[in-house]
VMD Tcl script that draws the C-alpha trace (Angstrom):
set ca {
  {0.00 0.00 0.00}
  {2.83 2.36 -0.80}
  {2.71 5.61 -2.70}
  {5.24 7.63 -4.65}
  {5.15 10.91 -2.72}
  {8.49 12.57 -1.77}
  {10.37 11.27 1.24}
  {9.42 14.18 3.47}
  {8.68 12.82 6.95}
  {11.63 12.92 9.34}
  {12.15 11.04 12.57}
  {14.84 10.96 15.20}
  {14.65 7.16 14.79}
  {15.43 7.36 11.07}
  {17.55 4.58 9.61}
  {20.87 5.41 7.93}
  {20.08 6.44 4.35}
  {21.55 3.34 2.61}
  {19.62 1.00 4.91}
  {16.40 2.92 4.43}
  {16.78 2.79 0.63}
  {17.38 -0.96 0.82}
  {14.31 -1.43 3.01}
  {12.28 0.78 0.69}
  {13.32 -1.33 -2.31}
  {12.30 -4.52 -0.52}
  {8.94 -3.01 0.47}
  {8.28 -1.93 -3.10}
  {8.77 -5.51 -4.20}
  {6.56 -6.80 -1.41}
  {3.71 -4.42 -2.25}
  {4.12 -4.24 -6.02}
  {0.89 -4.22 -7.98}
  {0.09 -7.41 -9.89}
  {-0.58 -7.10 -13.60}
  {-4.06 -8.22 -14.59}
  {-6.20 -7.86 -17.69}
  {-9.77 -6.58 -17.78}
  {-12.14 -9.25 -19.08}
  {-15.59 -8.11 -17.98}
  {-17.32 -4.91 -19.11}
  {-20.77 -3.36 -18.48}
  {-21.91 -4.72 -21.84}
  {-21.48 -8.25 -20.48}
  {-24.22 -7.43 -17.97}
  {-26.45 -5.82 -20.57}
  {-25.63 -2.31 -19.39}
  {-25.09 0.74 -21.58}
  {-21.98 2.59 -20.44}
  {-19.71 5.41 -21.54}
  {-15.95 4.96 -21.40}
  {-14.55 7.80 -19.32}
  {-11.07 9.23 -18.88}
  {-9.83 11.60 -16.15}
  {-6.46 13.03 -15.21}
  {-4.84 12.14 -11.89}
  {-2.85 14.70 -9.92}
  {0.40 13.41 -11.46}
  {-0.97 13.56 -15.01}
  {-1.64 9.82 -15.25}
  {-4.81 8.78 -17.05}
  {-7.63 7.34 -14.99}
  {-10.26 5.32 -16.77}
  {-13.72 4.27 -15.79}
  {-17.23 3.44 -16.92}
  {-20.18 5.79 -16.48}
  {-23.42 3.81 -16.36}
  {-26.43 6.15 -16.57}
  {-29.74 5.30 -14.97}
  {-32.88 5.48 -17.07}
  {-34.46 8.90 -17.34}
  {-31.26 10.83 -16.60}
  {-31.06 12.24 -20.14}
  {-33.85 14.77 -19.47}
  {-31.52 17.75 -19.10}
  {-31.72 17.78 -15.31}
  {-29.03 17.27 -12.69}
  {-29.10 13.78 -11.16}
  {-27.33 11.87 -8.35}
  {-24.35 9.62 -9.04}
  {-22.67 6.81 -7.10}
  {-18.88 6.68 -7.52}
  {-17.35 3.26 -6.94}
  {-13.73 2.50 -6.05}
  {-12.29 -1.03 -5.94}
  {-9.66 -2.32 -3.54}
  {-5.95 -3.15 -3.70}
  {-4.95 -5.32 -6.70}
  {-8.58 -5.29 -7.87}
  {-10.37 -3.30 -10.59}
  {-13.66 -1.63 -11.45}
  {-14.83 -4.79 -13.20}
  {-14.96 -6.59 -9.85}
  {-17.77 -4.32 -8.67}
  {-19.82 -4.57 -11.87}
  {-22.19 -7.24 -10.44}
  {-23.70 -4.53 -8.22}
  {-24.36 -2.16 -11.11}
  {-27.72 -3.54 -12.39}
  {-29.34 -3.14 -8.96}
  {-27.95 0.35 -8.38}
  {-28.76 1.63 -11.87}
  {-32.14 -0.09 -11.76}
  {-32.99 1.93 -8.66}
  {-32.56 5.17 -10.60}
  {-28.98 6.00 -9.55}
  {-26.25 6.44 -12.14}
  {-22.81 4.96 -11.43}
  {-19.22 5.81 -12.17}
  {-16.85 2.87 -11.69}
  {-13.23 4.02 -11.55}
  {-9.94 2.18 -11.94}
  {-7.26 3.61 -9.62}
  {-3.82 4.23 -11.00}
  {-1.94 1.01 -11.50}
  {-5.19 -0.98 -11.71}
  {-7.54 -2.11 -14.43}
  {-7.48 0.14 -17.49}
  {-5.82 3.15 -15.83}
  {-2.19 4.09 -16.38}
  {0.46 1.98 -14.70}
  {2.43 3.34 -11.75}
  {5.22 1.90 -9.67}
  {3.15 1.64 -6.51}
  {0.09 3.03 -4.73}
  {-1.27 3.98 -1.29}
  {-4.59 4.75 0.37}
  {-4.02 8.52 0.01}
  {-3.36 8.04 -3.70}
  {-6.55 6.01 -4.08}
  {-8.26 9.00 -2.46}
  {-6.57 11.37 -4.92}
  {-8.03 9.33 -7.77}
  {-11.48 9.43 -6.20}
  {-11.11 13.20 -5.77}
  {-10.25 13.53 -9.47}
  {-13.32 11.53 -10.50}
  {-15.65 13.53 -8.22}
  {-14.20 16.83 -9.43}
  {-14.77 15.79 -13.05}
  {-18.36 14.73 -12.32}
  {-19.17 18.07 -10.76}
  {-18.44 19.78 -14.07}
  {-21.09 17.73 -15.88}
  {-24.47 19.47 -16.25}
  {-26.32 16.15 -15.84}
  {-24.80 15.59 -12.37}
  {-26.01 17.23 -9.17}
  {-22.72 18.20 -7.44}
  {-24.34 17.92 -3.98}
  {-25.73 14.43 -4.60}
  {-22.65 12.27 -5.08}
  {-22.13 9.15 -2.96}
  {-19.03 6.99 -2.62}
  {-18.78 3.22 -2.44}
  {-15.40 1.65 -1.74}
  {-14.00 -1.79 -1.04}
  {-10.99 -2.50 1.20}
  {-8.32 0.17 0.53}
  {-10.88 1.82 -1.75}
  {-13.24 2.02 1.25}
  {-10.55 3.73 3.31}
  {-10.02 6.14 0.42}
  {-13.76 6.87 0.24}
  {-13.81 7.69 3.95}
  {-10.80 9.94 3.53}
  {-12.42 11.84 0.65}
  {-15.73 12.23 2.51}
  {-13.92 13.45 5.65}
  {-12.62 16.50 3.76}
  {-15.49 17.03 1.28}
  {-18.71 17.90 3.09}
  {-20.69 17.78 -0.16}
  {-20.35 13.97 -0.33}
  {-23.90 12.80 0.42}
  {-23.23 9.24 1.63}
  {-20.58 6.52 1.89}
  {-20.67 2.74 1.76}
  {-17.51 1.26 3.26}
  {-16.96 -2.43 2.46}
  {-14.26 -4.35 4.36}
  {-12.25 -1.31 5.41}
  {-9.40 -1.58 7.88}
  {-9.53 0.60 10.97}
  {-5.87 1.63 10.92}
  {-3.22 0.82 8.29}
  {-0.44 0.66 10.87}
  {-2.21 -2.24 12.57}
  {-2.79 -4.15 9.33}
  {0.80 -3.76 8.14}
  {2.27 -4.63 11.53}
  {0.03 -7.70 11.70}
  {1.20 -8.86 8.26}
  {4.85 -8.55 9.32}
  {4.17 -10.55 12.46}
  {3.05 -13.33 10.14}
  {6.64 -13.41 8.83}
  {7.91 -13.46 12.45}
  {9.83 -10.27 11.75}
  {11.68 -8.66 14.69}
  {9.86 -5.70 16.24}
  {12.73 -3.37 15.36}
  {12.34 -4.30 11.68}
  {8.56 -3.81 11.85}
  {8.99 -0.34 13.34}
  {11.58 0.55 10.69}
  {9.30 -0.71 7.91}
  {6.36 1.33 9.21}
  {8.46 4.50 9.36}
  {9.85 3.86 5.88}
  {6.35 3.39 4.44}
  {5.17 6.65 6.02}
  {8.16 8.51 4.62}
  {7.68 6.96 1.19}
  {4.00 7.83 0.87}
  {4.53 11.25 2.44}
  {1.75 10.83 5.01}
  {1.55 9.61 8.59}
  {-0.82 6.69 9.07}
  {-2.75 8.61 11.71}
  {-3.58 11.33 9.17}
  {-5.55 9.02 6.87}
  {-6.50 6.08 9.09}
  {-10.21 5.27 8.57}
  {-10.63 5.21 12.35}
  {-9.76 8.93 12.31}
  {-11.45 10.01 9.07}
  {-14.85 8.42 9.75}
  {-15.08 10.53 12.91}
  {-15.13 13.65 10.72}
  {-17.97 12.52 8.42}
  {-21.46 13.82 9.10}
  {-22.99 12.17 6.03}
  {-24.53 8.70 6.55}
  {-21.97 5.89 6.36}
  {-22.87 2.23 5.97}
  {-20.03 0.08 7.34}
  {-20.18 -3.41 5.81}
  {-17.88 -6.23 6.84}
  {-17.80 -9.97 6.22}
  {-17.86 -12.29 9.19}
  {-15.52 -14.62 7.27}
  {-12.93 -11.90 6.61}
  {-9.53 -13.27 7.66}
  {-7.58 -10.28 6.29}
  {-9.18 -7.45 8.27}
  {-10.73 -8.43 11.62}
  {-14.44 -7.88 12.18}
  {-13.50 -5.81 15.21}
  {-12.14 -3.15 12.81}
  {-15.65 -2.60 11.44}
  {-17.11 -2.39 14.93}
  {-14.55 0.25 15.91}
  {-15.25 2.24 12.74}
  {-18.98 2.24 13.40}
  {-18.40 3.36 16.98}
  {-16.33 6.33 15.82}
  {-18.64 7.44 12.99}
  {-21.24 10.06 14.06}
  {-23.66 8.83 11.38}
  {-22.38 5.28 10.85}
  {-24.43 2.09 10.65}
  {-22.77 -1.31 11.05}
  {-23.81 -4.35 9.03}
  {-21.91 -7.62 9.52}
  {-22.49 -10.08 6.68}
  {-22.39 -13.87 7.28}
  {-20.48 -15.81 4.63}
  {-18.68 -12.77 3.20}
  {-14.87 -12.70 3.15}
  {-12.36 -10.01 2.20}
  {-11.26 -10.71 -1.35}
  {-14.54 -11.65 -3.04}
  {-17.49 -9.27 -3.23}
  {-19.91 -12.08 -4.05}
  {-20.62 -12.61 -0.37}
  {-22.00 -9.07 -0.11}
  {-24.53 -9.47 -2.94}
  {-27.27 -10.73 -0.54}
  {-27.22 -7.34 1.22}
  {-27.23 -5.36 -2.04}
  {-30.85 -4.22 -1.46}
  {-29.72 -2.66 1.85}
  {-26.83 -0.90 0.11}
  {-29.15 0.48 -2.57}
  {-31.65 1.63 0.06}
  {-28.88 3.42 1.97}
  {-27.74 5.20 -1.20}
  {-31.23 6.10 -2.40}
  {-32.24 7.45 0.98}
  {-29.25 9.82 1.02}
  {-29.32 10.78 -2.65}
  {-33.03 11.32 -3.20}
  {-33.73 13.47 -0.16}
  {-34.93 16.99 -0.91}
  {-32.86 20.01 0.25}
  {-35.41 20.50 3.02}
  {-34.85 16.92 4.20}
  {-31.08 17.42 4.17}
  {-31.30 20.63 6.18}
  {-33.60 19.11 8.81}
}
mol new
graphics top color blue
foreach p $ca { graphics top sphere $p radius 0.5 }
foreach p [lrange $ca 0 end-1] q [lrange $ca 1 end] { graphics top cylinder $p $q radius 0.2 }
display resetview
């Protein structure tokens, strides 16, 4: 979950430069993005979609599919749900949810983050960079006359869920969030993964500091546990009871910290596959429709 920001965070515990560069190189290999091809498109599900292209903050090309709901070509401004996949995944993995969302009258924009799917390749990524790509997509949508800039919701999975929470924490116009299988704090997840290798604590601490310096952000600044506390919009926190990557307790802690969060634990759902969440798709759609179809009077109440 690395990113390519400048090495700007200093610490009195900093490793000697050659050792830090060696550790950084090893971490880049450990977290490198797998290459995968896109095989499924909206057309495979009988959906009409427009191929979209946006520019990321570094000039890379982001690609996605815009799937309009029926009746949104009337010249009015309509709500949109922006969807962001997780680490080493792609927009195509969330396509099975599209017919239900679009069928409810909500248009969708499914985005590939940099280094994923059909977007431009990069050396590595991070949760803040996923959030940058979501920001770019939302900013582009708000320039479209057919989109209501105050009725945009975010749906994210795994790292994409953390990115959605980060975006919503600093953009008060985001109307709702659905967080699927988000971690509570990246430091905990990374430290836990290193413990699986039986790495010495000194090495774990050095790796955590090196990752922070590489991505240019402290974990505490973008940890979902912190960002969800700053979101007033309704947040649906979904988590699979069979998730062996991110503990269920992470979802419980997120819900406890979110002022407008609702927790839904899903039996049979794990971390990698989204199929286990399809049984609760009607609840997801209801959450989104409730937030996106309220009148201004309702929202001000």
